[in-house]
N, C-alpha and C positions, 0 to 999 in steps of 0.2 A: 727543399729546406736547406739553408746554408750550413756548411760544415766548417770545422775549425782545425787547423794544423798549427802546432807550436813546437819550436825547438830552440835550443840555445847552446852556445859553446863559449867557454872561458878561454880567452887568448892571452896567455901570460906575457907580461912585460911590454904590452902594446897600449898606447893611449887611444881613447875613443876617436880623437882627431885623425890618427893614422889609419885606423880601421875604416872610419867613415870615408876618408879620402880614397881608399882602395875601392869601396863600393860606389863611390861617386863617378868612377870611370866605367861607363856603360859597357865598354869592350871587355871588362873583366868578367862579365856575366858569361861570356863564351867559355872562359877558363873554368868557371864554377859549375858548368852544366855537363852532365855525362855525354860522352861521344855518341852513344846510341840514340840520342835525340836529334843529332845533326843540327844543332842550334847555331844560328848565325844572326848577328846584328846587321840589319840592312840600312839603317839610318847612316848617312855619310858622316864621317868624322870631320871636325871635332863635334862632340855632342856636349852641349852645355846643360847639364842636368840642373834643374830648379823646378819649382812648382809651375805646372803648366806644360813642361816639356813633353813632347810625344816621341816615343822611340818605337821603331818597327823592327821586328824579328821574324825569323822563319824557323820552323822546326818540323820534325817528322815524329808523329806519335803512332806507334803500332803500324808503321809504314805509310801512314796517311799524312800528307803535307798540310801544314796549317800556317797561315799568316797570324801574327800576333802583334797587336799594337797596345802599348802601355802608355798611360799618362802619369806623370809624377803629380800626385794629388796632395802631398805634404812634403815639405822640405825644411828641416830644422837642424842644420849642421851644429855640432857634430853628434847630436843625440839620436835623430831619427829621420827617416824618410819613408814615404809610402808610394807604391805604384799600384795602379788600378788598370785592369785589362779593359781596353776600349773595344778591341776586336780579337777574337781568338777562340780556342777550343772550349772554354768554360762559359757557363751562363753568368757566373760571377767570379772574379778573382781580385782580391784586395790584399796586398802584401805589405805589412809594416816591418821595417828593419829598424831595430833599436840597438844603440851602442851606449853602454853604461860602464863607468869606471868601477872596477870591483877587484879586490884582493891583489892589487898591484898589476892589474891587466885590464882587459875590456871584456865584458860579457856582451856578446853579440847574440841577439835573439831575433827570431822570425815569428810573426803571427800572420797566418794566411786564413782569410775567410773566403771560402770558395763554394761554388755550386755548379752542377752540371746536369745535363739532360740525362734521364735514365733512372733506374731504380737501384735496389740494393746490390745487384750484380755489378752494375757499372761502378758503384761506389767502392766495392771491393777491389776492382781493377785499378781505379784511380788512386786509392789509398796505397796499394802495392807500389804503383809507379812513383807516387810522391815520396813514399818512404825511401825508395832507391835514390831518387834525385837529391833529397836533402841529406841522406847518408853520404853520397858522393861529395856533396858540397862540404860537409863537416870533415871529411878525410882530406880534401884538396885544399881548403882555405888555409890551414896552418902552414903548409909547405909554401904556398904562394906568398905568405906573409913572412917567410923566413924562419918559421918555427919548426920544431920536430913534430913527430906524431903525437896526437893528443887522444885522451879517452874518447870513445865514440859518443856522439851526441844522441840523445833520445829524441825520437820524433813522436809526438803525442797527437792523437786525434780526439775530437770531441764535437759537441754541439755548440753553436754560438749562443752565449747566455742572453 
C-alpha cells in the first residue's frame, strides 16, 4: 500500500524562480543528500531537466549499492516538477517539488508517494531513513541558498488519500 511523506520549508527573501532554478540543476541533489548515502549523479553533464528527462544516480542504503533512475514526469517552472523512479530501491517513488510565493519568500514543499517491498518492520526502517534524509535537506538547503539557519522542517507521514 502506498505511503505518503510531506514536508515544507519557508525560504525567506527568495523568489520561486530562484529556488526552482537551484533544484533544476540535478547536480545540486548531491549537495542535498546526506553523505551516509554515498549518493552520486551518474548522468553526464550538462543535464537538461524537462519533462521526459532521465537521470541516473547511485547510492548505498544500509551498505547495499543501488542504481536509481528517475524520469521527470512533470515540469512546470517555476511552480513545480515531479520525478518518478524508473529503477531503484522502491516499488514506487513519485516526488513532487512545489515552489510557492509566500510571506515575502518561497514555500518549498515535497510530497512523496512511495511504496516498498516488506511489511511493517521495513516501513519503520524506511520512515526513519526518510526522516533523516529530509531533515538533512531542510538543514542544508538554506545554507546552499545563502540563508542562515531556519527552524527545522517537520516531516509528516501518512496514507495516500
